[in-house]
BALOBA-509962 format. One line per 5 residues: their letters; for each residue x, y, z of C-alpha. Coordinates in pm, whole numbers, plus 50000, padded with zeros to 5 digits. Example, Ala and Ser with C-alpha at 12.3 -4.5 7.8 and 13.67 -1.06 7.14 Angstrom:
// BALOBA-509962
AS> 51230,49550,50780 | 51367,49894,50714
This chain:
// BALOBA-509962
XXXXX> 07744,57688,76072 | 07623,57445,76299 | 07826,57600,76574 | 07789,57951,76508 | 07377,57874,76494
XXXXX> 07481,57737,76838 | 07596,58052,76928 | 07283,58261,76778 | 07068,57979,77002 | 07252,58057,77279
XXXXX> 07229,58430,77257 | 06866,58374,77235 | 06803,58185,77519 | 07055,58421,77689 | 06876,58712,77620
XXXXX> 06495,58618,77667 | 06327,58515,77961 | 06623,58561,78194 | 06436,58861,78353 | 06087,58805,78310
XXXXX> 07253,60039,76215 | 07634,60052,76258 | 07923,59980,76022 | 08210,59725,75993 | 08517,59804,76090
XXXXX> 08707,59630,75793 | 09047,59558,75883 | 09336,59561,75649 | 09364,59201,75618 | 09186,59028,75322
XXXXX> 08846,58883,75356 | 08807,58509,75356 | 08676,58351,75065 | 08275,58241,75088 | 08395,57849,75167
XXXXX> 08634,57986,75397 | 08430,58183,75562 | 08166,57896,75608 | 08430,57666,75737 | 08530,57913,75990
XXXXX> 08171,57999,76130 | 08124,57627,76143 | 08442,57584,76354 | 08362,57851,76583 | 08339,57803,76942
XXXXX> 08306,58134,77121 | 08094,58088,77444 | 07998,58425,77644 | 08037,58442,78014 | 07918,58628,78273
XXXXX> 07596,58815,78329 | 07300,58860,78081 | 07391,59192,78007 | 07778,59139,77984 | 07681,58819,77749
XXXXX> 07501,58985,77518 | 07763,59233,77493 | 08002,59038,77400 | 07795,58832,77133 | 07746,59161,76986
XXXXX> 08149,59240,76996 | 08208,58880,76857 | 07983,58929,76535 | 08147,59231,76476 | 08487,59049,76507
XXXXX> 08355,58759,76270 | 08161,59029,76012 | 08564,59202,76007 | 08690,58877,75903 | 08453,58692,75622
XXXXX> 08355,58693,75306 | 08090,59006,75227 | 07814,58757,75150 | 07791,58652,75479 | 07938,58957,75639
XXXXX> 07678,59198,75580 | 07414,58944,75763 | 07638,58900,76051 | 07697,59300,76086 | 07348,59311,76099
XXXXX> 07299,59042,76387 | 07607,59233,76564 | 07410,59546,76535 | 07093,59365,76673 | 07257,59267,76978
XXXXX> 07425,59574,77063 | 07037,59697,77100 | 06993,59439,77286 | 07338,59491,77529 | 07185,59835,77596
XXXXX> 06855,59753,77711 | 06767,59681,78106 | 06841,59298,78167 | 06946,59264,77826 | 06627,59091,77682
XXXXX> 06548,59058,77329 | 06195,59190,77179 | 06026,58964,76930 | 06142,59190,76666 | 06539,59160,76748
XXXXX> 06454,58790,76761 | 06289,58765,76424 | 06567,59017,76286 | 06838,58762,76408 | 06658,58436,76244
XXXXX> 06615,58617,75936 | 06999,58700,75946 | 07088,58347,75962 | 06870,58255,75726 | 07071,58493,75462
XXXXX> 07406,58303,75584 | 07224,57981,75553 | 07191,58043,75153 | 07617,58083,75129 | 07659,57814,75433
X> 07460,57484,75467
């Protein structure tokens, strides 16, 4: 959870100040348990690269991929985070609004109910 949180914080840094609702495509692979999902999130080492726009897009895609793998309890908030980051990636300069930042924080808190 700490590394996943770091990615969320990095996403916040990347998409704020640098320039002044979807559905999951669940794979046929069985989803992880909540415990497995939390371990996976804690070990997640994804780091976006490129421009701010590219990074926001990469983060959105990464969140989508993670949401497709983990337990539904944590997948739903991660999917919502992916949707927010898709919106961010679609804006000029990929800058998050205060509302989008609040939405990401709310979803992180929901994940925190399961993963500590």
